[in-house]
PDB file of the backbone (N, CA, C, O) and the ligand in Angstrom, with CONECT records:
HET     ZN  A 101       1
ATOM      1  N   MET A   1      30.870-119.259 -41.133  1.00  0.00           N
ATOM      2  CA  MET A   1      31.940-120.192 -41.446  1.00  0.00           C
ATOM      3  C   MET A   1      31.406-121.611 -41.363  1.00  0.00           C
ATOM      4  O   MET A   1      30.711-121.968 -40.412  1.00  0.00           O
ATOM      5  N   THR A   2      31.729-122.406 -42.349  1.00  0.00           N
ATOM      6  CA  THR A   2      31.270-123.788 -42.396  1.00  0.00           C
ATOM      7  C   THR A   2      32.266-124.689 -41.679  1.00  0.00           C
ATOM      8  O   THR A   2      33.470-124.632 -41.927  1.00  0.00           O
ATOM      9  N   GLU A   3      31.744-125.513 -40.794  1.00  0.00           N
ATOM     10  CA  GLU A   3      32.584-126.479 -40.077  1.00  0.00           C
ATOM     11  C   GLU A   3      32.781-127.703 -40.960  1.00  0.00           C
ATOM     12  O   GLU A   3      31.806-128.338 -41.362  1.00  0.00           O
ATOM     13  N   MET A   4      34.039-128.043 -41.268  1.00  0.00           N
ATOM     14  CA  MET A   4      34.302-129.237 -42.067  1.00  0.00           C
ATOM     15  C   MET A   4      34.322-130.444 -41.152  1.00  0.00           C
ATOM     16  O   MET A   4      34.787-130.362 -40.015  1.00  0.00           O
ATOM     17  N   SER A   5      33.823-131.547 -41.639  1.00  0.00           N
ATOM     18  CA  SER A   5      33.847-132.761 -40.831  1.00  0.00           C
ATOM     19  C   SER A   5      35.232-133.380 -40.901  1.00  0.00           C
ATOM     20  O   SER A   5      35.965-133.182 -41.870  1.00  0.00           O
ATOM     21  N   TYR A   6      35.580-134.125 -39.876  1.00  0.00           N
ATOM     22  CA  TYR A   6      36.881-134.785 -39.836  1.00  0.00           C
ATOM     23  C   TYR A   6      36.724-136.156 -39.204  1.00  0.00           C
ATOM     24  O   TYR A   6      35.714-136.470 -38.574  1.00  0.00           O
ATOM     25  N   LEU A   7      37.764-136.963 -39.397  1.00  0.00           N
ATOM     26  CA  LEU A   7      37.826-138.287 -38.783  1.00  0.00           C
ATOM     27  C   LEU A   7      38.869-138.226 -37.678  1.00  0.00           C
ATOM     28  O   LEU A   7      39.707-137.324 -37.686  1.00  0.00           O
ATOM     29  N   ASP A   8      38.846-139.158 -36.725  1.00  0.00           N
ATOM     30  CA  ASP A   8      39.878-139.126 -35.699  1.00  0.00           C
ATOM     31  C   ASP A   8      41.164-139.746 -36.232  1.00  0.00           C
ATOM     32  O   ASP A   8      41.164-140.451 -37.241  1.00  0.00           O
ATOM     33  N   GLY A   9      42.256-139.466 -35.530  1.00  0.00           N
ATOM     34  CA  GLY A   9      43.586-139.859 -35.995  1.00  0.00           C
ATOM     35  C   GLY A   9      43.805-141.350 -36.126  1.00  0.00           C
ATOM     36  O   GLY A   9      44.796-141.772 -36.723  1.00  0.00           O
ATOM     37  N   ASN A  10      42.899-142.170 -35.580  1.00  0.00           N
ATOM     38  CA  ASN A  10      43.052-143.621 -35.750  1.00  0.00           C
ATOM     39  C   ASN A  10      43.051-144.014 -37.219  1.00  0.00           C
ATOM     40  O   ASN A  10      43.627-145.036 -37.593  1.00  0.00           O
ATOM     41  N   MET A  11      42.399-143.196 -38.057  1.00  0.00           N
ATOM     42  CA  MET A  11      42.345-143.563 -39.473  1.00  0.00           C
ATOM     43  C   MET A  11      43.693-143.400 -40.169  1.00  0.00           C
ATOM     44  O   MET A  11      43.856-143.860 -41.300  1.00  0.00           O
ATOM     45  N   LEU A  12      44.677-142.745 -39.509  1.00  0.00           N
ATOM     46  CA  LEU A  12      46.007-142.610 -40.097  1.00  0.00           C
ATOM     47  C   LEU A  12      46.796-143.915 -40.034  1.00  0.00           C
ATOM     48  O   LEU A  12      47.794-144.072 -40.737  1.00  0.00           O
ATOM     49  N   ASP A  13      46.353-144.843 -39.201  1.00  0.00           N
ATOM     50  CA  ASP A  13      47.113-146.080 -38.977  1.00  0.00           C
ATOM     51  C   ASP A  13      47.408-146.824 -40.272  1.00  0.00           C
ATOM     52  O   ASP A  13      48.560-147.179 -40.521  1.00  0.00           O
ATOM     53  N   GLY A  14      46.415-147.067 -41.091  1.00  0.00           N
ATOM     54  CA  GLY A  14      46.625-147.818 -42.330  1.00  0.00           C
ATOM     55  C   GLY A  14      47.567-147.107 -43.297  1.00  0.00           C
ATOM     56  O   GLY A  14      48.548-147.700 -43.746  1.00  0.00           O
ATOM     57  N   PRO A  15      47.279-145.829 -43.628  1.00  0.00           N
ATOM     58  CA  PRO A  15      48.159-145.137 -44.565  1.00  0.00           C
ATOM     59  C   PRO A  15      49.595-145.009 -44.053  1.00  0.00           C
ATOM     60  O   PRO A  15      50.530-145.120 -44.846  1.00  0.00           O
ATOM     61  N   LEU A  16      49.803-144.776 -42.730  1.00  0.00           N
ATOM     62  CA  LEU A  16      51.167-144.643 -42.214  1.00  0.00           C
ATOM     63  C   LEU A  16      51.855-145.994 -42.093  1.00  0.00           C
ATOM     64  O   LEU A  16      53.080-146.082 -42.184  1.00  0.00           O
ATOM     65  N   ARG A  17      51.080-147.034 -41.890  1.00  0.00           N
ATOM     66  CA  ARG A  17      51.662-148.379 -41.786  1.00  0.00           C
ATOM     67  C   ARG A  17      52.343-148.782 -43.096  1.00  0.00           C
ATOM     68  O   ARG A  17      53.266-149.597 -43.109  1.00  0.00           O
ATOM     69  N   GLU A  18      51.872-148.198 -44.187  1.00  0.00           N
ATOM     70  CA  GLU A  18      52.480-148.479 -45.485  1.00  0.00           C
ATOM     71  C   GLU A  18      53.895-147.907 -45.565  1.00  0.00           C
ATOM     72  O   GLU A  18      54.738-148.433 -46.291  1.00  0.00           O
ATOM     73  N   LEU A  19      54.159-146.813 -44.809  1.00  0.00           N
ATOM     74  CA  LEU A  19      55.459-146.153 -44.845  1.00  0.00           C
ATOM     75  C   LEU A  19      56.415-146.642 -43.768  1.00  0.00           C
ATOM     76  O   LEU A  19      57.625-146.693 -43.991  1.00  0.00           O
ATOM     77  N   PHE A  20      55.889-147.000 -42.605  1.00  0.00           N
ATOM     78  CA  PHE A  20      56.738-147.326 -41.470  1.00  0.00           C
ATOM     79  C   PHE A  20      56.528-148.772 -41.043  1.00  0.00           C
ATOM     80  O   PHE A  20      55.439-149.330 -41.182  1.00  0.00           O
ATOM     81  N   ALA A  21      57.614-149.370 -40.511  1.00  0.00           N
ATOM     82  CA  ALA A  21      57.543-150.768 -40.089  1.00  0.00           C
ATOM     83  C   ALA A  21      56.956-150.911 -38.701  1.00  0.00           C
ATOM     84  O   ALA A  21      56.687-152.030 -38.266  1.00  0.00           O
ATOM     85  N   VAL A  22      56.750-149.810 -37.993  1.00  0.00           N
ATOM     86  CA  VAL A  22      56.188-149.878 -36.642  1.00  0.00           C
ATOM     87  C   VAL A  22      54.782-149.289 -36.641  1.00  0.00           C
ATOM     88  O   VAL A  22      54.425-148.489 -37.506  1.00  0.00           O
ATOM     89  N   ASP A  23      53.999-149.698 -35.660  1.00  0.00           N
ATOM     90  CA  ASP A  23      52.647-149.171 -35.499  1.00  0.00           C
ATOM     91  C   ASP A  23      52.747-147.766 -34.919  1.00  0.00           C
ATOM     92  O   ASP A  23      53.251-147.590 -33.810  1.00  0.00           O
ATOM     93  N   LEU A  24      52.274-146.767 -35.653  1.00  0.00           N
ATOM     94  CA  LEU A  24      52.374-145.380 -35.205  1.00  0.00           C
ATOM     95  C   LEU A  24      51.119-144.898 -34.480  1.00  0.00           C
ATOM     96  O   LEU A  24      51.074-143.755 -34.026  1.00  0.00           O
ATOM     97  N   SER A  25      50.101-145.749 -34.364  1.00  0.00           N
ATOM     98  CA  SER A  25      48.876-145.264 -33.723  1.00  0.00           C
ATOM     99  C   SER A  25      49.100-144.820 -32.275  1.00  0.00           C
ATOM    100  O   SER A  25      48.454-143.866 -31.842  1.00  0.00           O
ATOM    101  N   PRO A  26      49.995-145.472 -31.497  1.00  0.00           N
ATOM    102  CA  PRO A  26      50.230-144.961 -30.135  1.00  0.00           C
ATOM    103  C   PRO A  26      51.317-143.887 -30.079  1.00  0.00           C
ATOM    104  O   PRO A  26      51.647-143.413 -28.992  1.00  0.00           O
ATOM    105  N   ALA A  27      51.882-143.491 -31.225  1.00  0.00           N
ATOM    106  CA  ALA A  27      52.938-142.479 -31.239  1.00  0.00           C
ATOM    107  C   ALA A  27      52.407-141.148 -30.707  1.00  0.00           C
ATOM    108  O   ALA A  27      51.231-140.823 -30.867  1.00  0.00           O
ATOM    109  N   ILE A  28      53.294-140.390 -30.076  1.00  0.00           N
ATOM    110  CA  ILE A  28      52.958-139.101 -29.477  1.00  0.00           C
ATOM    111  C   ILE A  28      53.587-137.995 -30.327  1.00  0.00           C
ATOM    112  O   ILE A  28      54.740-138.099 -30.744  1.00  0.00           O
ATOM    113  N   ALA A  29      52.825-136.950 -30.572  1.00  0.00           N
ATOM    114  CA  ALA A  29      53.346-135.801 -31.318  1.00  0.00           C
ATOM    115  C   ALA A  29      53.083-134.526 -30.526  1.00  0.00           C
ATOM    116  O   ALA A  29      52.106-134.435 -29.783  1.00  0.00           O
ATOM    117  N   ARG A  30      53.970-133.539 -30.694  1.00  0.00           N
ATOM    118  CA  ARG A  30      53.772-132.223 -30.074  1.00  0.00           C
ATOM    119  C   ARG A  30      53.485-131.201 -31.157  1.00  0.00           C
ATOM    120  O   ARG A  30      54.198-131.117 -32.157  1.00  0.00           O
ATOM    121  N   CYS A  31      52.438-130.430 -30.947  1.00  0.00           N
ATOM    122  CA  CYS A  31      52.060-129.380 -31.888  1.00  0.00           C
ATOM    123  C   CYS A  31      53.074-128.244 -31.836  1.00  0.00           C
ATOM    124  O   CYS A  31      53.383-127.724 -30.764  1.00  0.00           O
ATOM    125  N   GLU A  32      53.580-127.870 -32.989  1.00  0.00           N
ATOM    126  CA  GLU A  32      54.556-126.780 -33.065  1.00  0.00           C
ATOM    127  C   GLU A  32      53.908-125.445 -32.694  1.00  0.00           C
ATOM    128  O   GLU A  32      54.586-124.553 -32.183  1.00  0.00           O
ATOM    129  N   SER A  33      52.632-125.302 -32.938  1.00  0.00           N
ATOM    130  CA  SER A  33      51.955-124.027 -32.725  1.00  0.00           C
ATOM    131  C   SER A  33      51.613-123.772 -31.253  1.00  0.00           C
ATOM    132  O   SER A  33      51.944-122.716 -30.715  1.00  0.00           O
ATOM    133  N   CYS A  34      50.948-124.739 -30.597  1.00  0.00           N
ATOM    134  CA  CYS A  34      50.468-124.499 -29.226  1.00  0.00           C
ATOM    135  C   CYS A  34      51.176-125.339 -28.181  1.00  0.00           C
ATOM    136  O   CYS A  34      50.982-125.113 -26.987  1.00  0.00           O
ATOM    137  N   GLY A  35      51.995-126.304 -28.590  1.00  0.00           N
ATOM    138  CA  GLY A  35      52.728-127.117 -27.629  1.00  0.00           C
ATOM    139  C   GLY A  35      51.945-128.293 -27.074  1.00  0.00           C
ATOM    140  O   GLY A  35      52.473-129.041 -26.250  1.00  0.00           O
ATOM    141  N   MET A  36      50.703-128.479 -27.500  1.00  0.00           N
ATOM    142  CA  MET A  36      49.935-129.617 -27.023  1.00  0.00           C
ATOM    143  C   MET A  36      50.625-130.911 -27.429  1.00  0.00           C
ATOM    144  O   MET A  36      51.083-131.045 -28.564  1.00  0.00           O
ATOM    145  N   THR A  37      50.699-131.859 -26.509  1.00  0.00           N
ATOM    146  CA  THR A  37      51.296-133.153 -26.776  1.00  0.00           C
ATOM    147  C   THR A  37      50.221-134.214 -26.615  1.00  0.00           C
ATOM    148  O   THR A  37      49.490-134.225 -25.624  1.00  0.00           O
ATOM    149  N   GLY A  38      50.126-135.113 -27.601  1.00  0.00           N
ATOM    150  CA  GLY A  38      49.118-136.160 -27.518  1.00  0.00           C
ATOM    151  C   GLY A  38      49.319-137.194 -28.599  1.00  0.00           C
ATOM    152  O   GLY A  38      50.169-137.037 -29.476  1.00  0.00           O
ATOM    153  N   PRO A  39      48.525-138.263 -28.534  1.00  0.00           N
ATOM    154  CA  PRO A  39      48.668-139.356 -29.499  1.00  0.00           C
ATOM    155  C   PRO A  39      48.187-138.948 -30.893  1.00  0.00           C
ATOM    156  O   PRO A  39      47.301-138.107 -31.041  1.00  0.00           O
ATOM    157  N   LEU A  40      48.788-139.561 -31.898  1.00  0.00           N
ATOM    158  CA  LEU A  40      48.328-139.322 -33.283  1.00  0.00           C
ATOM    159  C   LEU A  40      46.844-139.642 -33.400  1.00  0.00           C
ATOM    160  O   LEU A  40      46.127-139.015 -34.180  1.00  0.00           O
ATOM    161  N   ALA A  41      46.387-140.615 -32.628  1.00  0.00           N
ATOM    162  CA  ALA A  41      44.981-141.005 -32.687  1.00  0.00           C
ATOM    163  C   ALA A  41      44.056-139.860 -32.293  1.00  0.00           C
ATOM    164  O   ALA A  41      42.875-139.882 -32.640  1.00  0.00           O
ATOM    165  N   GLY A  42      44.564-138.866 -31.580  1.00  0.00           N
ATOM    166  CA  GLY A  42      43.733-137.750 -31.150  1.00  0.00           C
ATOM    167  C   GLY A  42      43.650-136.614 -32.154  1.00  0.00           C
ATOM    168  O   GLY A  42      42.879-135.674 -31.959  1.00  0.00           O
ATOM    169  N   LEU A  43      44.438-136.686 -33.234  1.00  0.00           N
ATOM    170  CA  LEU A  43      44.404-135.614 -34.232  1.00  0.00           C
ATOM    171  C   LEU A  43      43.087-135.639 -34.991  1.00  0.00           C
ATOM    172  O   LEU A  43      42.420-136.671 -35.070  1.00  0.00           O
ATOM    173  N   HIS A  44      42.723-134.502 -35.544  1.00  0.00           N
ATOM    174  CA  HIS A  44      41.532-134.407 -36.385  1.00  0.00           C
ATOM    175  C   HIS A  44      41.987-134.517 -37.840  1.00  0.00           C
ATOM    176  O   HIS A  44      42.728-133.663 -38.326  1.00  0.00           O
ATOM    177  N   VAL A  45      41.551-135.549 -38.521  1.00  0.00           N
ATOM    178  CA  VAL A  45      42.024-135.834 -39.874  1.00  0.00           C
ATOM    179  C   VAL A  45      40.970-135.433 -40.892  1.00  0.00           C
ATOM    180  O   VAL A  45      39.824-135.877 -40.834  1.00  0.00           O
ATOM    181  N   TYR A  46      41.375-134.595 -41.815  1.00  0.00           N
ATOM    182  CA  TYR A  46      40.496-134.125 -42.886  1.00  0.00           C
ATOM    183  C   TYR A  46      40.891-134.844 -44.169  1.00  0.00           C
ATOM    184  O   TYR A  46      41.938-134.547 -44.745  1.00  0.00           O
ATOM    185  N   PRO A  47      40.066-135.788 -44.623  1.00  0.00           N
ATOM    186  CA  PRO A  47      40.423-136.564 -45.804  1.00  0.00           C
ATOM    187  C   PRO A  47      39.976-135.920 -47.108  1.00  0.00           C
ATOM    188  O   PRO A  47      40.162-136.501 -48.177  1.00  0.00           O
ATOM    189  N   HIS A  48      39.386-134.722 -47.036  1.00  0.00           N
ATOM    190  CA  HIS A  48      38.825-134.090 -48.242  1.00  0.00           C
ATOM    191  C   HIS A  48      39.872-133.370 -49.071  1.00  0.00           C
ATOM    192  O   HIS A  48      39.641-133.100 -50.249  1.00  0.00           O
ATOM    193  N   ALA A  49      41.027-133.051 -48.481  1.00  0.00           N
ATOM    194  CA  ALA A  49      42.096-132.343 -49.193  1.00  0.00           C
ATOM    195  C   ALA A  49      42.768-133.333 -50.152  1.00  0.00           C
ATOM    196  O   ALA A  49      42.484-134.530 -50.112  1.00  0.00           O
ATOM    197  N   PRO A  50      43.651-132.834 -51.004  1.00  0.00           N
ATOM    198  CA  PRO A  50      44.476-133.793 -51.759  1.00  0.00           C
ATOM    199  C   PRO A  50      45.365-134.535 -50.763  1.00  0.00           C
ATOM    200  O   PRO A  50      46.384-134.000 -50.324  1.00  0.00           O
ATOM    201  N   GLY A  51      44.997-135.728 -50.415  1.00  0.00           N
ATOM    202  CA  GLY A  51      45.684-136.473 -49.367  1.00  0.00           C
ATOM    203  C   GLY A  51      44.982-136.267 -48.034  1.00  0.00           C
ATOM    204  O   GLY A  51      43.832-135.831 -47.979  1.00  0.00           O
ATOM    205  N   LEU A  52      45.704-136.593 -46.952  1.00  0.00           N
ATOM    206  CA  LEU A  52      45.158-136.483 -45.606  1.00  0.00           C
ATOM    207  C   LEU A  52      45.809-135.297 -44.902  1.00  0.00           C
ATOM    208  O   LEU A  52      47.023-135.111 -44.989  1.00  0.00           O
ATOM    209  N   VAL A  53      45.017-134.508 -44.215  1.00  0.00           N
ATOM    210  CA  VAL A  53      45.525-133.381 -43.439  1.00  0.00           C
ATOM    211  C   VAL A  53      45.082-133.598 -41.997  1.00  0.00           C
ATOM    212  O   VAL A  53      43.885-133.665 -41.715  1.00  0.00           O
ATOM    213  N   ALA A  54      46.057-133.710 -41.074  1.00  0.00           N
ATOM    214  CA  ALA A  54      45.748-133.947 -39.661  1.00  0.00           C
ATOM    215  C   ALA A  54      46.051-132.674 -38.878  1.00  0.00           C
ATOM    216  O   ALA A  54      47.152-132.127 -38.947  1.00  0.00           O
ATOM    217  N   ARG A  55      45.041-132.212 -38.127  1.00  0.00           N
ATOM    218  CA  ARG A  55      45.160-130.950 -37.380  1.00  0.00           C
ATOM    219  C   ARG A  55      45.165-131.201 -35.883  1.00  0.00           C
ATOM    220  O   ARG A  55      44.597-132.177 -35.394  1.00  0.00           O
ATOM    221  N   CYS A  56      45.819-130.296 -35.167  1.00  0.00           N
ATOM    222  CA  CYS A  56      45.857-130.311 -33.710  1.00  0.00           C
ATOM    223  C   CYS A  56      44.425-130.134 -33.188  1.00  0.00           C
ATOM    224  O   CYS A  56      43.711-129.239 -33.641  1.00  0.00           O
ATOM    225  N   PRO A  57      44.000-130.986 -32.234  1.00  0.00           N
ATOM    226  CA  PRO A  57      42.649-130.843 -31.702  1.00  0.00           C
ATOM    227  C   PRO A  57      42.494-129.602 -30.824  1.00  0.00           C
ATOM    228  O   PRO A  57      41.372-129.168 -30.563  1.00  0.00           O
ATOM    229  N   ALA A  58      43.608-129.026 -30.367  1.00  0.00           N
ATOM    230  CA  ALA A  58      43.532-127.861 -29.481  1.00  0.00           C
ATOM    231  C   ALA A  58      43.487-126.546 -30.256  1.00  0.00           C
ATOM    232  O   ALA A  58      42.663-125.681 -29.960  1.00  0.00           O
ATOM    233  N   CYS A  59      44.373-126.386 -31.253  1.00  0.00           N
ATOM    234  CA  CYS A  59      44.480-125.088 -31.931  1.00  0.00           C
ATOM    235  C   CYS A  59      44.184-125.163 -33.431  1.00  0.00           C
ATOM    236  O   CYS A  59      44.182-124.129 -34.098  1.00  0.00           O
ATOM    237  N   THR A  60      43.938-126.335 -33.971  1.00  0.00           N
ATOM    238  CA  THR A  60      43.618-126.612 -35.383  1.00  0.00           C
ATOM    239  C   THR A  60      44.803-126.409 -36.334  1.00  0.00           C
ATOM    240  O   THR A  60      44.617-126.455 -37.550  1.00  0.00           O
ATOM    241  N   GLN A  61      45.999-126.189 -35.819  1.00  0.00           N
ATOM    242  CA  GLN A  61      47.189-126.087 -36.680  1.00  0.00           C
ATOM    243  C   GLN A  61      47.399-127.417 -37.402  1.00  0.00           C
ATOM    244  O   GLN A  61      47.199-128.481 -36.817  1.00  0.00           O
ATOM    245  N   VAL A  62      47.802-127.357 -38.674  1.00  0.00           N
ATOM    246  CA  VAL A  62      48.118-128.582 -39.417  1.00  0.00           C
ATOM    247  C   VAL A  62      49.398-129.178 -38.846  1.00  0.00           C
ATOM    248  O   VAL A  62      50.427-128.504 -38.795  1.00  0.00           O
ATOM    249  N   MET A  63      49.343-130.429 -38.417  1.00  0.00           N
ATOM    250  CA  MET A  63      50.514-131.112 -37.854  1.00  0.00           C
ATOM    251  C   MET A  63      51.078-132.168 -38.788  1.00  0.00           C
ATOM    252  O   MET A  63      52.257-132.507 -38.686  1.00  0.00           O
ATOM    253  N   LEU A  64      50.274-132.694 -39.688  1.00  0.00           N
ATOM    254  CA  LEU A  64      50.720-133.787 -40.549  1.00  0.00           C
ATOM    255  C   LEU A  64      49.950-133.740 -41.858  1.00  0.00           C
ATOM    256  O   LEU A  64      48.738-133.524 -41.878  1.00  0.00           O
ATOM    257  N   ARG A  65      50.669-133.943 -42.941  1.00  0.00           N
ATOM    258  CA  ARG A  65      50.037-134.074 -44.256  1.00  0.00           C
ATOM    259  C   ARG A  65      50.604-135.334 -44.886  1.00  0.00           C
ATOM    260  O   ARG A  65      51.807-135.585 -44.818  1.00  0.00           O
ATOM    261  N   LEU A  66      49.744-136.113 -45.492  1.00  0.00           N
ATOM    262  CA  LEU A  66      50.178-137.333 -46.161  1.00  0.00           C
ATOM    263  C   LEU A  66      49.475-137.417 -47.501  1.00  0.00           C
ATOM    264  O   LEU A  66      48.247-137.458 -47.575  1.00  0.00           O
ATOM    265  N   VAL A  67      50.264-137.441 -48.549  1.00  0.00           N
ATOM    266  CA  VAL A  67      49.721-137.547 -49.904  1.00  0.00           C
ATOM    267  C   VAL A  67      50.276-138.818 -50.524  1.00  0.00           C
ATOM    268  O   VAL A  67      51.479-139.076 -50.494  1.00  0.00           O
ATOM    269  N   ARG A  68      49.382-139.594 -51.079  1.00  0.00           N
ATOM    270  CA  ARG A  68      49.747-140.879 -51.674  1.00  0.00           C
ATOM    271  C   ARG A  68      49.492-140.811 -53.164  1.00  0.00           C
ATOM    272  O   ARG A  68      48.390-140.480 -53.604  1.00  0.00           O
ATOM    273  N   ALA A  69      50.523-141.129 -53.943  1.00  0.00           N
ATOM    274  CA  ALA A  69      50.399-141.270 -55.388  1.00  0.00           C
ATOM    275  C   ALA A  69      50.513-142.767 -55.687  1.00  0.00           C
ATOM    276  O   ALA A  69      50.843-143.550 -54.796  1.00  0.00           O
ATOM    277  N   PRO A  70      50.245-143.168 -56.920  1.00  0.00           N
ATOM    278  CA  PRO A  70      50.311-144.606 -57.213  1.00  0.00           C
ATOM    279  C   PRO A  70      51.664-145.243 -56.870  1.00  0.00           C
ATOM    280  O   PRO A  70      51.716-146.406 -56.470  1.00  0.00           O
ATOM    281  N   ASP A  71      52.764-144.479 -57.027  1.00  0.00           N
ATOM    282  CA  ASP A  71      54.078-145.096 -56.823  1.00  0.00           C
ATOM    283  C   ASP A  71      54.943-144.390 -55.791  1.00  0.00           C
ATOM    284  O   ASP A  71      56.138-144.671 -55.710  1.00  0.00           O
ATOM    285  N   ARG A  72      54.377-143.479 -54.995  1.00  0.00           N
ATOM    286  CA  ARG A  72      55.160-142.786 -53.954  1.00  0.00           C
ATOM    287  C   ARG A  72      54.230-142.082 -52.982  1.00  0.00           C
ATOM    288  O   ARG A  72      53.025-141.971 -53.204  1.00  0.00           O
ATOM    289  N   ALA A  73      54.838-141.604 -51.884  1.00  0.00           N
ATOM    290  CA  ALA A  73      54.059-140.881 -50.877  1.00  0.00           C
ATOM    291  C   ALA A  73      54.887-139.709 -50.374  1.00  0.00           C
ATOM    292  O   ALA A  73      56.117-139.756 -50.372  1.00  0.00           O
ATOM    293  N   TRP A  74      54.200-138.661 -49.948  1.00  0.00           N
ATOM    294  CA  TRP A  74      54.833-137.498 -49.347  1.00  0.00           C
ATOM    295  C   TRP A  74      54.290-137.370 -47.933  1.00  0.00           C
ATOM    296  O   TRP A  74      53.077-137.364 -47.723  1.00  0.00           O
ATOM    297  N   LEU A  75      55.195-137.266 -46.963  1.00  0.00           N
ATOM    298  CA  LEU A  75      54.801-137.080 -45.570  1.00  0.00           C
ATOM    299  C   LEU A  75      55.418-135.768 -45.089  1.00  0.00           C
ATOM    300  O   LEU A  75      56.638-135.605 -45.108  1.00  0.00           O
ATOM    301  N   ASP A  76      54.577-134.846 -44.665  1.00  0.00           N
ATOM    302  CA  ASP A  76      55.004-133.525 -44.205  1.00  0.00           C
ATOM    303  C   ASP A  76      54.635-133.399 -42.729  1.00  0.00           C
ATOM    304  O   ASP A  76      53.457-133.412 -42.375  1.00  0.00           O
ATOM    305  N   LEU A  77      55.639-133.278 -41.880  1.00  0.00           N
ATOM    306  CA  LEU A  77      55.421-133.180 -40.426  1.00  0.00           C
ATOM    307  C   LEU A  77      55.826-131.802 -39.907  1.00  0.00           C
ATOM    308  O   LEU A  77      56.165-131.663 -38.731  1.00  0.00           O
ATOM    309  N   ARG A  78      55.796-130.791 -40.760  1.00  0.00           N
ATOM    310  CA  ARG A  78      56.272-129.467 -40.349  1.00  0.00           C
ATOM    311  C   ARG A  78      55.521-128.890 -39.154  1.00  0.00           C
ATOM    312  O   ARG A  78      56.085-128.081 -38.418  1.00  0.00           O
ATOM    313  N   GLY A  79      54.282-129.274 -38.942  1.00  0.00           N
ATOM    314  CA  GLY A  79      53.511-128.719 -37.834  1.00  0.00           C
ATOM    315  C   GLY A  79      53.718-129.439 -36.514  1.00  0.00           C
ATOM    316  O   GLY A  79      53.093-129.094 -35.511  1.00  0.00           O
ATOM    317  N   ALA A  80      54.593-130.438 -36.508  1.00  0.00           N
ATOM    318  CA  ALA A  80      54.854-131.191 -35.278  1.00  0.00           C
ATOM    319  C   ALA A  80      56.300-130.955 -34.849  1.00  0.00           C
ATOM    320  O   ALA A  80      57.219-131.059 -35.661  1.00  0.00           O
ATOM    321  N   THR A  81      56.494-130.639 -33.569  1.00  0.00           N
ATOM    322  CA  THR A  81      57.847-130.448 -33.050  1.00  0.00           C
ATOM    323  C   THR A  81      58.593-131.777 -33.016  1.00  0.00           C
ATOM    324  O   THR A  81      59.778-131.842 -33.343  1.00  0.00           O
ATOM    325  N   PHE A  82      57.884-132.840 -32.614  1.00  0.00           N
ATOM    326  CA  PHE A  82      58.490-134.176 -32.627  1.00  0.00           C
ATOM    327  C   PHE A  82      57.407-135.223 -32.765  1.00  0.00           C
ATOM    328  O   PHE A  82      56.217-134.959 -32.593  1.00  0.00           O
ATOM    329  N   LEU A  83      57.863-136.415 -33.082  1.00  0.00           N
ATOM    330  CA  LEU A  83      57.006-137.601 -33.124  1.00  0.00           C
ATOM    331  C   LEU A  83      57.716-138.648 -32.278  1.00  0.00           C
ATOM    332  O   LEU A  83      58.798-139.112 -32.637  1.00  0.00           O
ATOM    333  N   GLN A  84      57.113-139.017 -31.167  1.00  0.00           N
ATOM    334  CA  GLN A  84      57.700-140.012 -30.260  1.00  0.00           C
ATOM    335  C   GLN A  84      57.068-141.350 -30.561  1.00  0.00           C
ATOM    336  O   GLN A  84      55.859-141.520 -30.403  1.00  0.00           O
ATOM    337  N   VAL A  85      57.886-142.312 -31.000  1.00  0.00           N
ATOM    338  CA  VAL A  85      57.390-143.608 -31.448  1.00  0.00           C
ATOM    339  C   VAL A  85      57.753-144.680 -30.424  1.00  0.00           C
ATOM    340  O   VAL A  85      58.938-144.909 -30.179  1.00  0.00           O
ATOM    341  N   PRO A  86      56.767-145.341 -29.819  1.00  0.00           N
ATOM    342  CA  PRO A  86      57.095-146.405 -28.877  1.00  0.00           C
ATOM    343  C   PRO A  86      57.695-147.608 -29.598  1.00  0.00           C
ATOM    344  O   PRO A  86      57.202-148.029 -30.644  1.00  0.00           O
ATOM    345  N   LEU A  87      58.758-148.150 -29.026  1.00  0.00           N
ATOM    346  CA  LEU A  87      59.440-149.316 -29.595  1.00  0.00           C
ATOM    347  C   LEU A  87      59.593-150.372 -28.513  1.00  0.00           C
ATOM    348  O   LEU A  87      59.549-150.057 -27.324  1.00  0.00           O
ATOM    349  N   PRO A  88      59.773-151.626 -28.919  1.00  0.00           N
ATOM    350  CA  PRO A  88      60.063-152.642 -27.911  1.00  0.00           C
ATOM    351  C   PRO A  88      61.404-152.316 -27.255  1.00  0.00           C
ATOM    352  O   PRO A  88      62.260-151.690 -27.880  1.00  0.00           O
ATOM    353  N   PRO A  89      61.595-152.738 -25.995  1.00  0.00           N
ATOM    354  CA  PRO A  89      62.875-152.453 -25.328  1.00  0.00           C
ATOM    355  C   PRO A  89      64.049-152.972 -26.155  1.00  0.00           C
ATOM    356  O   PRO A  89      63.981-154.037 -26.768  1.00  0.00           O
ATOM    357  N   ASP A  90      65.117-152.193 -26.155  1.00  0.00           N
ATOM    358  CA  ASP A  90      66.327-152.587 -26.881  1.00  0.00           C
ATOM    359  C   ASP A  90      66.899-153.846 -26.245  1.00  0.00           C
ATOM    360  O   ASP A  90      67.083-153.911 -25.030  1.00  0.00           O
ATOM    361  N   GLN A  91      67.175-154.834 -27.067  1.00  0.00           N
ATOM    362  CA  GLN A  91      67.708-156.100 -26.560  1.00  0.00           C
ATOM    363  C   GLN A  91      69.227-156.019 -26.486  1.00  0.00           C
ATOM    364  O   GLN A  91      69.861-155.460 -27.381  1.00  0.00           O
ATOM    365  N   PRO A  92      69.827-156.580 -25.413  1.00  0.00           N
ATOM    366  CA  PRO A  92      71.292-156.602 -25.364  1.00  0.00           C
ATOM    367  C   PRO A  92      71.849-157.386 -26.544  1.00  0.00           C
ATOM    368  O   PRO A  92      71.326-158.432 -26.927  1.00  0.00           O
ATOM    369  N   ARG A  93      72.904-156.858 -27.096  1.00  0.00           N
ATOM    370  CA  ARG A  93      73.511-157.508 -28.263  1.00  0.00           C
ATOM    371  C   ARG A  93      74.570-158.507 -27.801  1.00  0.00           C
ATOM    372  O   ARG A  93      75.329-158.220 -26.876  1.00  0.00           O
ATOM    373  N   PRO A  94      74.624-159.671 -28.435  1.00  0.00           N
ATOM    374  CA  PRO A  94      75.608-160.682 -28.006  1.00  0.00           C
ATOM    375  C   PRO A  94      77.027-160.254 -28.329  1.00  0.00           C
ATOM    376  O   PRO A  94      77.974-160.985 -28.037  1.00  0.00           O
TER     377      PRO A  94
HETATM  378 ZN    ZN A 101      48.092-127.009 -31.388  1.00  0.00          ZN2+
END
């Protein structure tokens, strides 16, 4: 079996920043397959597929797929139970 090379999840920052107004690099995700919880930066990202495929570093289950076309993007998070996004503290409303 041939081992495919991958990049670390930090490389997802730019492509995801195009979709979301917050920085997702410190976001936490839980793998649906094995339950491992960790930062997106820890995922193994395979850029050789059509788009980006990010796999769990523990069990290699696909947790995130991102495909970019010239005028749209598809984000598939089926392999993640949740995505926890850090936000600034909620400010009291006047
Ligand atoms: Zn896993």
